[in-house]
C-alpha positions in Angstrom: 50.5 20.8 53.3 51.5 20.9 49.6 55.3 21.1 49.4 57.5 21.7 46.4 59.7 18.9 45.2 63.4 19.1 46.0 64.8 18.4 42.5 64.3 20.0 39.2 63.0 16.7 37.7 60.5 16.4 40.5 59.3 20.0 39.9 59.0 19.4 36.2 57.1 16.2 36.7 54.6 18.0 39.0 54.2 20.9 36.6 53.5 18.6 33.6 51.2 16.2 35.5 48.1 18.3 35.2 46.1 18.4 32.0 45.2 21.6 30.0 41.6 22.5 30.9 38.9 21.8 28.2 38.0 25.5 28.1 41.5 26.4 27.0 41.5 23.8 24.3 38.1 25.1 23.0 39.4 28.7 23.0 42.6 27.7 21.2 40.9 25.7 18.4 38.0 28.2 18.2 40.4 31.0 17.6 42.2 29.1 14.9 38.9 28.3 13.2 37.8 31.9 13.5 41.1 33.1 12.1 40.8 30.9 9.0 37.1 32.0 8.5 38.0 35.7 8.9 41.0 35.4 6.5 38.9 33.6 3.9 36.0 36.0 4.2 37.7 39.4 4.4 40.9 39.1 2.4 40.6 40.5 -1.1 42.8 37.7 -2.6 40.8 34.8 -1.1 37.2 35.9 -0.6 37.0 38.9 -2.9 35.8 41.3 -0.3 37.1 44.8 -0.4 36.3 47.9 1.6 35.7 50.0 -1.5 33.3 47.4 -2.9 31.4 47.3 0.4 31.2 51.1 0.5 29.9 51.3 -3.1 27.2 48.7 -2.3 26.1 50.7 0.8 25.9 53.9 -1.2 23.9 52.2 -4.0 21.5 50.9 -1.3 21.2 54.3 0.2 20.5 55.9 -3.2 17.9 53.3 -4.0 16.0 53.9 -0.7 16.3 57.7 -0.6 16.0 58.5 -4.3 19.1 60.6 -4.4 22.2 60.8 -2.1 22.3 64.0 -0.1 18.9 65.2 -1.2 17.6 66.0 2.2 19.9 68.9 3.3 17.3 70.3 5.7 17.4 67.2 7.9 21.2 67.2 7.8 21.2 70.8 9.1 18.4 70.1 11.6 20.2 67.2 13.2 23.8 68.5 13.1 24.1 72.3 13.1 21.2 73.2 15.4 22.2 71.0 18.3 25.7 72.3 18.0 24.5 75.9 18.0 22.2 75.1 21.0 25.2 73.7 22.9 27.3 76.7 22.2 24.4 79.0 23.3 24.0 77.1 26.6 27.7 77.2 27.2 27.9 81.0 26.6 24.8 81.6 28.9 26.4 79.5 31.7 29.6 81.5 31.3 27.7 84.8 31.5 25.9 83.7 34.6 29.1 82.5 36.2 30.8 85.8 35.5 28.2 87.8 37.4 
């Protein structure tokens, strides 16, 4: 059976005798590389990226594809207000049936 050593030196020698698994080394260095990449890409001082610039670019792309931002109010109402009203109506109908 595998027994523990009697002395602290023996225990330390046994604990440090095994190598760190390769997967842990890959994870460790991969996270360091990813952190450097992320910092370089998404920090305003190093990479020049900013949330407001990304938002402005996405709005400009939306305007270019749709013609004008917010021009289709009918579709906005159709896909937001009507399902909400339908859900409220179903809830009230279920409450009414339950109250009987």
